[in-house]
N, CA, C and O atoms as a GROMACS GRO file, in nm:
protein
  568
    1UNK      N    1  12.294  14.156  13.528
    1UNK     CA    2  12.424  14.212  13.586
    1UNK      C    3  12.392  14.336  13.671
    1UNK      O    4  12.281  14.387  13.687
    2UNK      N    5  12.539  14.383  13.737
    2UNK     CA    6  12.516  14.473  13.822
    2UNK      C    7  12.515  14.597  13.816
    2UNK      O    8  12.552  14.626  13.702
    3UNK      N    9  12.497  14.675  13.865
    3UNK     CA   10  12.558  14.835  13.843
    3UNK      C   11  12.678  14.871  13.817
    3UNK      O   12  12.710  14.968  13.747
    4UNK      N   13  12.735  14.810  13.860
    4UNK     CA   14  12.890  14.804  13.867
    4UNK      C   15  12.948  14.729  13.759
    4UNK      O   16  13.068  14.750  13.776
    5UNK      N   17  12.939  14.661  13.668
    5UNK     CA   18  12.991  14.587  13.558
    5UNK      C   19  12.905  14.665  13.434
    5UNK      O   20  12.951  14.676  13.320
    6UNK      N   21  12.750  14.728  13.482
    6UNK     CA   22  12.746  14.775  13.372
    6UNK      C   23  12.795  14.945  13.347
    6UNK      O   24  12.767  15.019  13.253
    7UNK      N   25  12.860  14.968  13.443
    7UNK     CA   26  12.962  15.099  13.444
    7UNK      C   27  13.058  15.118  13.346
    7UNK      O   28  13.086  15.205  13.264
    8UNK      N   29  13.125  14.939  13.402
    8UNK     CA   30  13.252  14.941  13.302
    8UNK      C   31  13.281  14.894  13.175
    8UNK      O   32  13.391  14.886  13.122
    9UNK      N   33  13.138  14.854  13.116
    9UNK     CA   34  13.093  14.800  12.939
    9UNK      C   35  13.086  14.978  12.884
    9UNK      O   36  13.029  15.082  12.920
   10UNK      N   37  13.199  14.926  12.757
   10UNK     CA   38  13.205  15.051  12.683
   10UNK      C   39  13.079  15.070  12.622
   10UNK      O   40  12.982  14.998  12.644
   11UNK      N   41  13.081  15.179  12.536
   11UNK     CA   42  12.968  15.244  12.480
   11UNK      C   43  12.905  15.135  12.390
   11UNK      O   44  12.792  15.088  12.381
   12UNK      N   45  13.007  15.116  12.335
   12UNK     CA   46  12.964  15.021  12.189
   12UNK      C   47  12.925  14.841  12.256
   12UNK      O   48  12.880  14.751  12.186
   13UNK      N   49  12.955  14.832  12.393
   13UNK     CA   50  12.898  14.725  12.422
   13UNK      C   51  12.780  14.739  12.454
   13UNK      O   52  12.694  14.655  12.425
   14UNK      N   53  12.748  14.877  12.540
   14UNK     CA   54  12.610  14.872  12.594
   14UNK      C   55  12.516  14.933  12.476
   14UNK      O   56  12.396  14.912  12.495
   15UNK      N   57  12.542  14.992  12.379
   15UNK     CA   58  12.458  14.988  12.230
   15UNK      C   59  12.440  14.851  12.209
   15UNK      O   60  12.322  14.815  12.214
   16UNK      N   61  12.547  14.738  12.180
   16UNK     CA   62  12.504  14.626  12.122
   16UNK      C   63  12.403  14.540  12.210
   16UNK      O   64  12.323  14.457  12.168
   17UNK      N   65  12.427  14.586  12.358
   17UNK     CA   66  12.329  14.541  12.468
   17UNK      C   67  12.151  14.604  12.431
   17UNK      O   68  12.049  14.536  12.427
   18UNK      N   69  12.166  14.751  12.408
   18UNK     CA   70  12.064  14.779  12.388
   18UNK      C   71  11.992  14.765  12.235
   18UNK      O   72  11.873  14.792  12.223
   19UNK      N   73  12.058  14.728  12.140
   19UNK     CA   74  12.019  14.645  12.033
   19UNK      C   75  11.948  14.504  12.066
   19UNK      O   76  11.847  14.474  12.003
   20UNK      N   77  11.988  14.436  12.144
   20UNK     CA   78  11.942  14.312  12.183
   20UNK      C   79  11.820  14.272  12.267
   20UNK      O   80  11.758  14.165  12.264
   21UNK      N   81  11.794  14.399  12.355
   21UNK     CA   82  11.687  14.408  12.430
   21UNK      C   83  11.585  14.474  12.302
   21UNK      O   84  11.479  14.414  12.291
   22UNK      N   85  11.603  14.582  12.211
   22UNK     CA   86  11.498  14.587  12.143
   22UNK      C   87  11.448  14.488  12.043
   22UNK      O   88  11.333  14.488  12.000
   23UNK      N   89  11.581  14.371  11.993
   23UNK     CA   90  11.516  14.290  11.952
   23UNK      C   91  11.423  14.178  12.012
   23UNK      O   92  11.352  14.098  11.953
   24UNK      N   93  11.443  14.194  12.128
   24UNK     CA   94  11.396  14.105  12.246
   24UNK      C   95  11.274  14.148  12.233
   24UNK      O   96  11.198  14.052  12.218
   25UNK      N   97  11.218  14.250  12.232
   25UNK     CA   98  11.107  14.340  12.264
   25UNK      C   99  11.022  14.376  12.187
   25UNK      O  100  10.908  14.418  12.211
   26UNK      N  101  11.093  14.353  12.056
   26UNK     CA  102  11.006  14.296  11.956
   26UNK      C  103  10.928  14.210  11.886
   26UNK      O  104  10.828  14.213  11.814
   27UNK      N  105  11.073  14.064  11.970
   27UNK     CA  106  10.952  13.945  11.949
   27UNK      C  107  10.909  13.946  12.060
   27UNK      O  108  10.874  13.830  12.081
   28UNK      N  109  10.882  14.026  12.176
   28UNK     CA  110  10.756  13.976  12.238
   28UNK      C  111  10.645  14.032  12.243
   28UNK      O  112  10.537  14.006  12.297
   29UNK      N  113  10.704  14.147  12.150
   29UNK     CA  114  10.533  14.258  12.124
   29UNK      C  115  10.478  14.157  11.981
   29UNK      O  116  10.360  14.154  11.947
   30UNK      N  117  10.579  14.087  11.915
   30UNK     CA  118  10.458  14.058  11.814
   30UNK      C  119  10.403  13.878  11.860
   30UNK      O  120  10.313  13.818  11.800
   31UNK      N  121  10.477  13.824  11.968
   31UNK     CA  122  10.439  13.706  12.003
   31UNK      C  123  10.275  13.743  12.135
   31UNK      O  124  10.178  13.676  12.168
   32UNK      N  125  10.319  13.862  12.164
   32UNK     CA  126  10.191  13.908  12.229
   32UNK      C  127  10.068  13.962  12.151
   32UNK      O  128   9.953  13.928  12.177
   33UNK      N  129  10.100  14.041  12.060
   33UNK     CA  130  10.011  14.023  11.928
   33UNK      C  131   9.956  13.923  11.894
   33UNK      O  132   9.833  13.934  11.887
   34UNK      N  133   9.993  13.840  11.873
   34UNK     CA  134   9.985  13.662  11.788
   34UNK      C  135   9.863  13.627  11.894
   34UNK      O  136   9.744  13.602  11.873
   35UNK      N  137   9.931  13.636  12.001
   35UNK     CA  138   9.843  13.564  12.161
   35UNK      C  139   9.706  13.645  12.146
   35UNK      O  140   9.599  13.588  12.124
   36UNK      N  141   9.720  13.766  12.157
   36UNK     CA  142   9.580  13.849  12.173
   36UNK      C  143   9.483  13.811  12.030
   36UNK      O  144   9.361  13.795  12.020
   37UNK      N  145   9.586  13.804  11.932
   37UNK     CA  146   9.493  13.760  11.824
   37UNK      C  147   9.422  13.626  11.811
   37UNK      O  148   9.310  13.621  11.760
   38UNK      N  149   9.503  13.483  11.871
   38UNK     CA  150   9.432  13.391  11.938
   38UNK      C  151   9.315  13.384  12.019
   38UNK      O  152   9.209  13.323  12.010
   39UNK      N  153   9.367  13.467  12.102
   39UNK     CA  154   9.258  13.505  12.181
   39UNK      C  155   9.146  13.569  12.138
   39UNK      O  156   9.056  13.486  12.145
   40UNK      N  157   9.113  13.648  12.107
   40UNK     CA  158   9.014  13.680  12.008
   40UNK      C  159   8.964  13.593  11.932
   40UNK      O  160   8.845  13.597  11.903
   41UNK      N  161   9.029  13.518  11.895
   41UNK     CA  162   8.950  13.474  11.793
   41UNK      C  163   8.875  13.327  11.878
   41UNK      O  164   8.763  13.282  11.855
   42UNK      N  165   8.957  13.284  11.962
   42UNK     CA  166   8.906  13.189  12.055
   42UNK      C  167   8.780  13.196  12.118
   42UNK      O  168   8.696  13.108  12.140
   43UNK      N  169   8.786  13.378  12.155
   43UNK     CA  170   8.654  13.412  12.207
   43UNK      C  171   8.531  13.472  12.108
   43UNK      O  172   8.429  13.525  12.151
   44UNK      N  173   8.556  13.456  12.004
   44UNK     CA  174   8.442  13.454  11.906
   44UNK      C  175   8.438  13.324  11.860
   44UNK      O  176   8.326  13.322  11.809
   45UNK      N  177   8.491  13.196  11.840
   45UNK     CA  178   8.460  13.066  11.822
   45UNK      C  179   8.392  13.105  11.942
   45UNK      O  180   8.315  13.190  11.899
   46UNK      N  181   8.374  13.098  12.055
   46UNK     CA  182   8.314  13.071  12.191
   46UNK      C  183   8.174  13.118  12.173
   46UNK      O  184   8.070  13.058  12.201
   47UNK      N  185   8.193  13.244  12.118
   47UNK     CA  186   8.077  13.336  12.135
   47UNK      C  187   7.956  13.257  12.031
   47UNK      O  188   7.837  13.247  12.063
   48UNK      N  189   8.020  13.202  11.894
   48UNK     CA  190   7.984  13.142  11.795
   48UNK      C  191   7.885  13.022  11.828
   48UNK      O  192   7.772  13.001  11.782
   49UNK      N  193   7.977  12.930  11.943
   49UNK     CA  194   7.912  12.816  11.955
   49UNK      C  195   7.811  12.817  12.047
   49UNK      O  196   7.747  12.716  12.077
   50UNK      N  197   7.784  12.984  12.119
   50UNK     CA  198   7.698  12.962  12.184
   50UNK      C  199   7.680  12.923  12.330
   50UNK      O  200   7.692  12.994  12.430
   51UNK      N  201   7.646  12.789  12.319
   51UNK     CA  202   7.632  12.697  12.423
   51UNK      C  203   7.688  12.544  12.370
   51UNK      O  204   7.723  12.502  12.260
   52UNK      N  205   7.676  12.467  12.536
   52UNK     CA  206   7.769  12.309  12.502
   52UNK      C  207   7.661  12.255  12.400
   52UNK      O  208   7.704  12.197  12.300
   53UNK      N  209   7.494  12.271  12.418
   53UNK     CA  210   7.421  12.173  12.340
   53UNK      C  211   7.482  12.241  12.201
   53UNK      O  212   7.551  12.163  12.136
   54UNK      N  213   7.468  12.359  12.150
   54UNK     CA  214   7.483  12.420  12.013
   54UNK      C  215   7.630  12.347  11.953
   54UNK      O  216   7.661  12.318  11.837
   55UNK      N  217   7.682  12.335  12.044
   55UNK     CA  218   7.818  12.280  11.995
   55UNK      C  219   7.830  12.139  11.950
   55UNK      O  220   7.906  12.086  11.870
   56UNK      N  221   7.695  12.073  12.053
   56UNK     CA  222   7.682  11.922  12.032
   56UNK      C  223   7.620  11.869  11.903
   56UNK      O  224   7.626  11.764  11.839
   57UNK      N  225   7.532  12.034  11.889
   57UNK     CA  226   7.461  11.986  11.760
   57UNK      C  227   7.555  12.014  11.638
   57UNK      O  228   7.570  11.942  11.540
   58UNK      N  229   7.601  12.109  11.658
   58UNK     CA  230   7.710  12.102  11.534
   58UNK      C  231   7.798  11.972  11.532
   58UNK      O  232   7.811  11.910  11.426
   59UNK      N  233   7.861  11.929  11.651
   59UNK     CA  234   7.923  11.802  11.612
   59UNK      C  235   7.903  11.683  11.529
   59UNK      O  236   7.968  11.616  11.448
   60UNK      N  237   7.729  11.682  11.605
   60UNK     CA  238   7.647  11.599  11.520
   60UNK      C  239   7.616  11.588  11.419
   60UNK      O  240   7.601  11.478  11.366
   61UNK      N  241   7.588  11.752  11.334
   61UNK     CA  242   7.599  11.731  11.233
   61UNK      C  243   7.720  11.712  11.135
   61UNK      O  244   7.697  11.696  11.015
   62UNK      N  245   7.842  11.714  11.182
   62UNK     CA  246   7.953  11.689  11.096
   62UNK      C  247   7.963  11.494  11.118
   62UNK      O  248   8.044  11.433  11.048
   63UNK      N  249   7.885  11.428  11.206
   63UNK     CA  250   7.905  11.298  11.240
   63UNK      C  251   7.805  11.232  11.139
   63UNK      O  252   7.804  11.117  11.094
   64UNK      N  253   7.729  11.330  11.119
   64UNK     CA  254   7.607  11.293  10.980
   64UNK      C  255   7.650  11.302  10.909
   64UNK      O  256   7.684  11.187  10.882
   65UNK      N  257   7.691  11.372  10.827
   65UNK     CA  258   7.760  11.398  10.710
   65UNK      C  259   7.886  11.273  10.663
   65UNK      O  260   7.907  11.217  10.556
   66UNK      N  261   7.960  11.261  10.810
   66UNK     CA  262   8.032  11.162  10.772
   66UNK      C  263   7.993  10.992  10.744
   66UNK      O  264   8.041  10.910  10.665
   67UNK      N  265   7.874  10.980  10.855
   67UNK     CA  266   7.756  10.871  10.827
   67UNK      C  267   7.734  10.876  10.718
   67UNK      O  268   7.775  10.771  10.670
   68UNK      N  269   7.676  10.960  10.615
   68UNK     CA  270   7.633  10.948  10.468
   68UNK      C  271   7.735  10.952  10.377
   68UNK      O  272   7.706  10.886  10.278
   69UNK      N  273   7.867  11.014  10.370
   69UNK     CA  274   7.939  10.983  10.338
   69UNK      C  275   7.989  10.866  10.338
   69UNK      O  276   8.061  10.826  10.246
   70UNK      N  277   7.950  10.775  10.467
   70UNK     CA  278   8.052  10.629  10.469
   70UNK      C  279   7.933  10.547  10.439
   70UNK      O  280   7.955  10.426  10.433
   71UNK      N  281   7.785  10.595  10.415
   71UNK     CA  282   7.654  10.529  10.365
   71UNK      C  283   7.707  10.530  10.195
   71UNK      O  284   7.759  10.434  10.139
   72UNK      N  285   7.690  10.611  10.157
   72UNK     CA  286   7.734  10.623  10.025
   72UNK      C  287   7.859  10.554   9.925
   72UNK      O  288   7.848  10.517   9.808
   73UNK      N  289   7.986  10.548  10.017
   73UNK     CA  290   8.071  10.479   9.984
   73UNK      C  291   8.051  10.330   9.980
   73UNK      O  292   8.075  10.258   9.883
   74UNK      N  293   8.006  10.293  10.094
   74UNK     CA  294   7.931  10.127  10.106
   74UNK      C  295   7.837  10.118   9.988
   74UNK      O  296   7.853  10.011   9.930
   75UNK      N  297   7.747  10.193   9.933
   75UNK     CA  298   7.684  10.180   9.814
   75UNK      C  299   7.760  10.155   9.700
   75UNK      O  300   7.736  10.067   9.618
   76UNK      N  301   7.845  10.229   9.698
   76UNK     CA  302   7.940  10.231   9.560
   76UNK      C  303   8.020  10.142   9.526
   76UNK      O  304   8.064  10.121   9.413
   77UNK      N  305   8.055  10.049   9.687
   77UNK     CA  306   8.078   9.904   9.660
   77UNK      C  307   8.052   9.794   9.617
   77UNK      O  308   8.106   9.704   9.553
   78UNK      N  309   7.912   9.829   9.688
   78UNK     CA  310   7.807   9.734   9.674
   78UNK      C  311   7.776   9.720   9.481
   78UNK      O  312   7.785   9.619   9.411
   79UNK      N  313   7.745   9.839   9.448
   79UNK     CA  314   7.789   9.850   9.334
   79UNK      C  315   7.876   9.799   9.215
   79UNK      O  316   7.862   9.723   9.119
   80UNK      N  317   7.962   9.869   9.263
   80UNK     CA  318   8.085   9.800   9.191
   80UNK      C  319   8.104   9.667   9.202
   80UNK      O  320   8.119   9.610   9.093
   81UNK      N  321   8.109   9.582   9.320
   81UNK     CA  322   8.070   9.466   9.358
   81UNK      C  323   7.969   9.382   9.220
   81UNK      O  324   8.005   9.290   9.147
   82UNK      N  325   7.864   9.441   9.224
   82UNK     CA  326   7.725   9.334   9.194
   82UNK      C  327   7.828   9.366   9.000
   82UNK      O  328   7.860   9.256   8.956
   83UNK      N  329   7.867   9.474   8.912
   83UNK     CA  330   7.912   9.487   8.835
   83UNK      C  331   8.047   9.398   8.794
   83UNK      O  332   8.082   9.339   8.692
   84UNK      N  333   8.094   9.415   8.903
   84UNK     CA  334   8.229   9.269   8.878
   84UNK      C  335   8.195   9.164   8.885
   84UNK      O  336   8.258   9.075   8.828
   85UNK      N  337   8.060   9.134   8.971
   85UNK     CA  338   8.033   8.988   8.966
   85UNK      C  339   7.948   8.950   8.827
   85UNK      O  340   7.941   8.832   8.795
   86UNK      N  341   7.903   9.024   8.769
   86UNK     CA  342   7.808   9.035   8.629
   86UNK      C  343   7.956   9.022   8.518
   86UNK      O  344   7.947   8.932   8.435
   87UNK      N  345   8.050   9.084   8.517
   87UNK     CA  346   8.183   9.091   8.455
   87UNK      C  347   8.229   8.973   8.460
   87UNK      O  348   8.298   8.938   8.364
   88UNK      N  349   8.208   8.884   8.562
   88UNK     CA  350   8.303   8.750   8.634
   88UNK      C  351   8.247   8.660   8.568
   88UNK      O  352   8.308   8.575   8.503
   89UNK      N  353   8.045   8.674   8.583
   89UNK     CA  354   7.962   8.540   8.511
   89UNK      C  355   8.000   8.609   8.375
   89UNK      O  356   8.103   8.651   8.426
   90UNK      N  357   8.006   8.649   8.269
   90UNK     CA  358   8.044   8.670   8.156
   90UNK      C  359   8.179   8.586   8.138
   90UNK      O  360   8.181   8.484   8.069
   91UNK      N  361   8.260   8.621   8.188
   91UNK     CA  362   8.432   8.579   8.127
   91UNK      C  363   8.397   8.433   8.178
   91UNK      O  364   8.430   8.355   8.088
   92UNK      N  365   8.345   8.366   8.286
   92UNK     CA  366   8.281   8.213   8.293
   92UNK      C  367   8.234   8.199   8.203
   92UNK      O  368   8.287   8.094   8.167
   93UNK      N  369   8.171   8.224   8.132
   93UNK     CA  370   8.092   8.203   7.991
   93UNK      C  371   8.141   8.157   7.925
   93UNK      O  372   8.138   8.045   7.874
   94UNK      N  373   8.238   8.309   7.910
   94UNK     CA  374   8.311   8.271   7.756
   94UNK      C  375   8.414   8.157   7.794
   94UNK      O  376   8.429   8.051   7.733
   95UNK      N  377   8.480   8.198   7.904
   95UNK     CA  378   8.565   8.097   7.937
   95UNK      C  379   8.513   7.909   7.895
   95UNK      O  380   8.592   7.823   7.856
   96UNK      N  381   8.369   7.889   7.917
   96UNK     CA  382   8.358   7.783   7.869
   96UNK      C  383   8.328   7.756   7.733
   96UNK      O  384   8.360   7.648   7.683
   97UNK      N  385   8.269   7.845   7.667
   97UNK     CA  386   8.245   7.854   7.544
   97UNK      C  387   8.407   7.834   7.494
   97UNK      O  388   8.430   7.713   7.498
   98UNK      N  389   8.492   7.887   7.462
   98UNK     CA  390   8.632   7.844   7.464
   98UNK      C  391   8.667   7.747   7.505
   98UNK      O  392   8.766   7.705   7.445
   99UNK      N  393   8.634   7.689   7.580
   99UNK     CA  394   8.669   7.518   7.619
   99UNK      C  395   8.591   7.421   7.569
   99UNK      O  396   8.622   7.303   7.556
  100UNK      N  397   8.523   7.456   7.551
  100UNK     CA  398   8.409   7.384   7.434
  100UNK      C  399   8.482   7.383   7.264
  100UNK      O  400   8.517   7.279   7.208
  101UNK      N  401   8.490   7.485   7.220
  101UNK     CA  402   8.554   7.506   7.094
  101UNK      C  403   8.673   7.418   7.068
  101UNK      O  404   8.678   7.345   6.969
  102UNK      N  405   8.806   7.430   7.193
  102UNK     CA  406   8.913   7.369   7.203
  102UNK      C  407   8.899   7.229   7.206
  102UNK      O  408   8.969   7.145   7.149
  103UNK      N  409   8.773   7.209   7.299
  103UNK     CA  410   8.768   7.021   7.321
  103UNK      C  411   8.702   6.975   7.172
  103UNK      O  412   8.731   6.861   7.135
  104UNK      N  413   8.612   7.059   7.082
  104UNK     CA  414   8.596   7.057   6.970
  104UNK      C  415   8.683   7.028   6.867
  104UNK      O  416   8.667   6.951   6.772
  105UNK      N  417   8.776   7.096   6.895
  105UNK     CA  418   8.898   7.115   6.777
  105UNK      C  419   9.002   6.996   6.802
  105UNK      O  420   9.019   6.909   6.718
  106UNK      N  421   9.073   7.000   6.933
  106UNK     CA  422   9.126   6.855   6.981
  106UNK      C  423   9.081   6.727   6.915
  106UNK      O  424   9.154   6.643   6.862
  107UNK      N  425   8.904   6.723   6.931
  107UNK     CA  426   8.857   6.576   6.901
  107UNK      C  427   8.904   6.542   6.752
  107UNK      O  428   8.972   6.451   6.705
  108UNK      N  429   8.808   6.707   6.670
  108UNK     CA  430   8.874   6.705   6.546
  108UNK      C  431   8.980   6.638   6.501
  108UNK      O  432   8.967   6.551   6.416
  109UNK      N  433   9.119   6.676   6.563
  109UNK     CA  434   9.245   6.706   6.535
  109UNK      C  435   9.283   6.541   6.561
  109UNK      O  436   9.329   6.465   6.476
  110UNK      N  437   9.258   6.516   6.666
  110UNK     CA  438   9.275   6.385   6.709
  110UNK      C  439   9.217   6.251   6.613
  110UNK      O  440   9.263   6.138   6.607
  111UNK      N  441   9.089   6.314   6.538
  111UNK     CA  442   9.033   6.181   6.501
  111UNK      C  443   9.098   6.184   6.328
  111UNK      O  444   9.089   6.082   6.260
  112UNK      N  445   9.161   6.309   6.274
  112UNK     CA  446   9.233   6.330   6.153
  112UNK      C  447   9.381   6.281   6.203
  112UNK      O  448   9.450   6.209   6.130
  113UNK      N  449   9.421   6.317   6.311
  113UNK     CA  450   9.556   6.251   6.290
  113UNK      C  451   9.496   6.094   6.295
  113UNK      O  452   9.483   6.040   6.185
  114UNK      N  453   9.462   6.022   6.407
  114UNK     CA  454   9.397   5.904   6.387
  114UNK      C  455   9.386   5.847   6.258
  114UNK      O  456   9.458   5.754   6.225
  115UNK      N  457   9.320   5.884   6.199
  115UNK     CA  458   9.300   5.843   5.993
  115UNK      C  459   9.440   5.843   5.960
  115UNK      O  460   9.479   5.735   5.915
  116UNK      N  461   9.529   5.935   5.969
  116UNK     CA  462   9.661   5.949   5.899
  116UNK      C  463   9.742   5.842   5.921
  116UNK      O  464   9.810   5.775   5.843
  117UNK      N  465   9.724   5.832   6.062
  117UNK     CA  466   9.822   5.727   6.114
  117UNK      C  467   9.761   5.568   6.078
  117UNK      O  468   9.833   5.471   6.100
  118UNK      N  469   9.641   5.553   6.031
  118UNK     CA  470   9.590   5.397   6.006
  118UNK      C  471   9.614   5.408   5.855
  118UNK      O  472   9.609   5.298   5.798
  119UNK      N  473   9.640   5.514   5.775
  119UNK     CA  474   9.650   5.493   5.620
  119UNK      C  475   9.794   5.528   5.624
  119UNK      O  476   9.830   5.568   5.513
  120UNK      N  477   9.878   5.527   5.700
  120UNK     CA  478   9.997   5.551   5.697
  120UNK      C  479  10.070   5.415   5.724
  120UNK      O  480  10.175   5.389   5.666
  121UNK      N  481   9.997   5.308   5.837
  121UNK     CA  482   9.981   5.215   5.883
  121UNK      C  483   9.942   5.100   5.793
  121UNK      O  484   9.981   4.987   5.824
  122UNK      N  485   9.863   5.120   5.675
  122UNK     CA  486   9.812   5.014   5.615
  122UNK      C  487   9.939   5.024   5.496
  122UNK      O  488  10.001   4.923   5.460
  123UNK      N  489   9.964   5.148   5.448
  123UNK     CA  490  10.051   5.175   5.343
  123UNK      C  491  10.197   5.136   5.352
  123UNK      O  492  10.276   5.118   5.258
  124UNK      N  493  10.227   5.122   5.530
  124UNK     CA  494  10.354   5.047   5.509
  124UNK      C  495  10.332   4.894   5.547
  124UNK      O  496  10.422   4.820   5.506
  125UNK      N  497  10.234   4.836   5.616
  125UNK     CA  498  10.210   4.716   5.542
  125UNK      C  499  10.165   4.634   5.419
  125UNK      O  500  10.168   4.514   5.396
  126UNK      N  501  10.120   4.741   5.348
  126UNK     CA  502  10.136   4.690   5.208
  126UNK      C  503  10.239   4.706   5.147
  126UNK      O  504  10.266   4.620   5.063
  127UNK      N  505  10.325   4.813   5.164
  127UNK     CA  506  10.472   4.832   5.103
  127UNK      C  507  10.548   4.684   5.150
  127UNK      O  508  10.618   4.628   5.065
  128UNK      N  509  10.535   4.628   5.270
  128UNK     CA  510  10.599   4.505   5.351
  128UNK      C  511  10.595   4.392   5.255
  128UNK      O  512  10.684   4.327   5.201
  129UNK      N  513  10.429   4.386   5.246
  129UNK     CA  514  10.396   4.280   5.184
  129UNK      C  515  10.486   4.266   5.028
  129UNK      O  516  10.548   4.167   4.987
  130UNK      N  517  10.473   4.369   4.976
  130UNK     CA  518  10.522   4.350   4.824
  130UNK      C  519  10.666   4.352   4.870
  130UNK      O  520  10.748   4.305   4.792
  131UNK      N  521  10.697   4.387   4.952
  131UNK     CA  522  10.869   4.364   4.979
  131UNK      C  523  10.860   4.184   5.010
  131UNK      O  524  10.904   4.101   4.930
  132UNK      N  525  10.819   4.164   5.092
  132UNK     CA  526  10.811   4.068   5.126
  132UNK      C  527  10.811   3.954   5.016
  132UNK      O  528  10.896   3.865   5.015
  133UNK      N  529  10.716   3.963   4.931
  133UNK     CA  530  10.719   3.877   4.806
  133UNK      C  531  10.796   3.917   4.715
  133UNK      O  532  10.804   3.841   4.619
  134UNK      N  533  10.855   4.009   4.712
  134UNK     CA  534  10.949   4.025   4.599
  134UNK      C  535  11.089   3.947   4.664
  134UNK      O  536  11.172   3.886   4.596
  135UNK      N  537  11.092   3.960   4.773
  135UNK     CA  538  11.212   3.871   4.849
  135UNK      C  539  11.173   3.706   4.837
  135UNK      O  540  11.262   3.623   4.819
  136UNK      N  541  11.051   3.675   4.847
  136UNK     CA  542  11.023   3.538   4.817
  136UNK      C  543  11.068   3.497   4.683
  136UNK      O  544  11.148   3.407   4.659
  137UNK      N  545  11.011   3.569   4.602
  137UNK     CA  546  11.002   3.524   4.480
  137UNK      C  547  11.142   3.522   4.411
  137UNK      O  548  11.173   3.444   4.321
  138UNK      N  549  11.240   3.638   4.475
  138UNK     CA  550  11.402   3.589   4.438
  138UNK      C  551  11.487   3.572   4.503
  138UNK      O  552  11.603   3.615   4.507
  139UNK      N  553  11.394   3.464   4.597
  139UNK     CA  554  11.486   3.358   4.668
  139UNK      C  555  11.439   3.233   4.603
  139UNK      O  556  11.515   3.138   4.583
  140UNK      N  557  11.290   3.234   4.566
  140UNK     CA  558  11.277   3.109   4.477
  140UNK      C  559  11.372   3.119   4.347
  140UNK      O  560  11.468   3.044   4.336
  141UNK      N  561  11.349   3.188   4.276
  141UNK     CA  562  11.435   3.208   4.152
  141UNK      C  563  11.608   3.165   4.174
  141UNK      O  564  11.678   3.111   4.089
  142UNK      N  565  11.642   3.198   4.284
  142UNK     CA  566  11.784   3.163   4.336
  142UNK      C  567  11.780   2.975   4.364
  142UNK      O  568  11.879   2.916   4.406
   0.00000   0.00000   0.00000
């Protein structure tokens, strides 16, 4: 804005512009403080890292810890698989036992049913024979 334009502005407009500029300055000051703090923190990190070799050693420590965690995880999975495998074997044994019991029961039921059928067939034959004799007897009387 030119000096001429500034002179034409009212006092209220000038105060409003001043307030906006003050707010902007405050925002910029806060950003500058944040940036200074971040820079100080970064410098501290660099000082603590010491050298690239020390930083590499720290990174290696992280990788070692990650490797140990991965190995422990794999060991836990193997242990779980072993337990699950043993449980699965037991389930197979139980299933085989139940299947054998079911086969024995089915065989017994089949034998019992077959015997009942034979008895019913014999009884039916006996009744048919008696009815046939009675019918022949009645027809011989007539």
